[in-house]
N, C-alpha and C positions, 0 to 999 in steps of 0.2 A: 504493500500500500504506500510505503514511503516513496518508492520509485514512481508509482503512479501519480503521486502528488507533485513531484518535480516535473513530470511530463505535463501535467495539467497547468502548472505555473508557466511553463514554456509556451504552451498553446495560448494561454491568456494574453501573453505579450504580443502574439501575432494577430489575434482576432480583435478588430476594433470594438472597444467597449466590452470585451469578453472577460469572463472570470474563470475560464477553463472549461466551461460548458457552453454548448451552442443551443441549448434548449430554449433560452430566452429570446432567440432570434425568430422573427416571423419568416414565413417562406420567402417573401420578397426580399427581406434583409439578408437572408442566407444566400440567395442566388446573387444578389448584388455584391456581397462580400467575397463570394467565390470568384466572380469575375474580376474583382479588384485585386485579389491575391494572385490570380493568373497573370494579370498585367504587371504586378510587382515582380513576379518570378521571371518574366521575360526581361524586365529591366535589369534584374540582378544577373541573369545569364549573360546578357550583352556586356555588362560591366566585367563579369568574370572573364569573358573571351578577350576583352580589351586588355585586362591585366595579364592574362596568360601570354598574349602577343608581345606585350612589353617585356615580360620576363624572358621570353625567348630572344627578343631583339637585343637585350642587354647581356644575354648569356648567363643570367643569374641561376638557371637550373644547374649549370656546371658547378657553381659554388656550393650547391647542395648535393654534390656527388651524383648527379644524374646526367647521363650522356645526351639525353634528348628531352624535349618537353613532354613527350609521351611517358617516359619513365618518371619524370618529376610528378606528373599527375597521379601516377600509381603509388610511388613510395613516399612522396611528401604530402600530397593532398588526399591520399587514400581512396582514389576512384577505382572502380573495377577496370579491368583491361578494356572492356568494350566502351565504357564511359570515357576512359582516358583517350582512347583512339578517336572518339567523336569530338571531344573537346580540343584535343591537340590539332586535329584536322581543321576544325572550325577556326582555331586561332591563327592558322596559317593564311586564312583569308584576310587577316588584318591589313597586310600591305596592299592587297587589292582594294580593300575597302577605303583605305586612306586615299588611294588614287581614284576612287570611284569606278573601279573596274572589277570584272569578274575574274576569278582564278581558274585557270585550266592547267591540269597536270597531265603531261604527256606520258602515257603508259608505254614504256619502252618494250615491255614484254609483248605488247600488241603490235608494236611498230617493227621490231626486228623479226625477220623471217628467215627460214632456212632455204627458201626458194630463190633462185638466182634472179636478181633485179627487183624483187618484191619489196625489200627493205627501203631502197631508194624511192620507190613509187609510193610507199606509205608515208615517207618523210615529206614527199611533195604534197601529199594530201594535207598533212599537218600544216605546212607553210601556207598552202592555199587557204586553209581555214583561218589561221591567225592573221593573215593579211586582210581578210574580209571582216574582222571583228577587232574591237578594242579590248584586250585582255592582258592579264599578267600570266605568262606562260612559263611553267616550271618543267624543265627537263631534269628529273631526279635520277640519282644513280647514273650520272652522265657517262661514267667510264665504260658502261656497257655498250655505248655507241661510239664514243670518240677515242678509242685506243690508238696508241702510236702506230703510224703506218709502217715504220721501219722494223716493227717487231716481227722477227722471222717466224714466230709461232702462229701468226695470223695468216689466213688465206687471202687470196686476191680479192674475193668478193667484199670483205670488210674494208679493204683499202679503197675500193671503188665507192663504197657507201660513204666513207669519210670524205673522199674527194667531192662527192655529190653534195654532202652536207655543207662543206666549206663554200661551195658555189652558191648554195641556197642562202647561207648567211650573208655572203657578199652582196647578193642581189636583193636581200630583204629590205623593203622600204615601208613596211606596214606600220600600223599604229600601236601594235602590241609591244609590251615589255617582255623580253626574253631573258630567263634566268636559268642557269645550269648549276647543279649541285653534285658534288662527289666527295667521297671520303678517300679517294685514291688518285689524287691529282698527278702523281708520278706516272700513271698509266696513260694520261691524256696526250694526244698528239700536240706537239708544240705549236703548230699553226692555229690550233683552236684558241689558244690564249689571246692571240692578237685580234680575234673577231669580237671580243667582248670589251666594252668600254671600261669596266671596273672589275677588279678581282679582289675578293675578300678571303683572306686566309685565317684559319683558326689554328692556333699553335697547339702542339702536343701538351698534355697536362704536366704540370710541375709535380715534384715529389709530394708536397702537401695535398695537391688536388688528387693525386693517385690514391693516397691514403684515405682521403675523404670519400672518394668513389668506391673503393673496396669496402670500407666500413658501411657505407650507405647501402650497397647492394646486398651485403651479407646480414643486414640488420634483422631481416625477417626469418633467418634460419640460424641454426646453431653451428658455430664454426670453431675449429681448434687449429688456429694458424698463428705462427710466430710473427705477428704484425710489428712487434717491437724489436725484432732482430734487425740490426743495422742494414744488412744487404737484402732483406727479404723482398721489399717492394721494388728493388732494382730490376727484377724480372719483367716489369711492365714498362721500363724506360724506353722511350721512343715510340710507344704504341699510342694510337688514337683513343679517345674516350670510348667510342663504339667498339673498338677491338677489345679493350679491357673488359667492357661490360659483357661482350660475347663470351669471353673466357670464363668469367664468373658465373654467368647463367648456365654455361655448359657444365661447370663443376657442380653446381646445385642440381642440375638434372641427373648427373651421374650419381650423386649422393642418393637421390630419391629412387632411381632405377636399381641401384645396387643395394637398397634396403639399409643404407647407412644412416647413422644418427647425426653425424657432424660432417661439415665440409673440412677436409683435411688437406695437407700439403700434397699428398700423392694424387688426390683428385684434381687439384689445381695444376699439377705437373701434366697429367694426362690431357686436361682441357687445353692447356697452353700448347702442347705438342700438336693437338688436333688443329688449333687455330694457326699455328705456324705452317702446317701442311696445307691448310686451306689458302692461306695467303700466298704460299709458294705456287699453288696451282693457278691462282688468278694472275700471277705475275709472269707466268711462262708465255 
């Protein structure tokens, strides 16, 4: 009953003229208050999105040991994964909203094709579309499309795609703002850098940021790791926030799948070996 009383007090603060009970409201007042609360919830949600967008713009989520706004919403704000994805995605509209434009994200998985010539044709359709509309256009995971043409591991078709993409960028005179994002800038063809007016680089995390990231990601699980050992965190030196996060998530998954109670150093070693192998494959 004590808990119910506290809940009632909280409700009373939200309901105009309320004392924790809605029984005193007439039908007309109840409906009117309900509509008013919905309006307030919309205003609060809009304010939340604006704040999330500003958090991401300032990079403040990284100061809280979160590699992305999505993980910030989960671990700091305690949203479910689905709610975090919706809110983080909506917050990315902030730049477009500031410019009064809609946001269009190019799905590279739908653009890149295994059939000869089809990828370039799909890109042509993308550029035709953005030239006919005023949008903020995001090419996310851009390294999947713009890899270095001199890479001997790539086949001729991809080099032709990059050549076609460069020509499209050179010829582009449309009203849309084009943005490309990648975590692997070293894989990009050097000619692509010259096609964009501005380049924003995010530095690798510092040792204190690495410690904060590791502690934050492991906060929800039990871990037996020598975080205070002087050289322990050096294993993550030179890695991006997202790469470190991927190692930690994989170690947690291995703990769960292996029926273990703690995230231990051997699980972290295995996860880091897997990440090194993955990165090696993407760089070939």
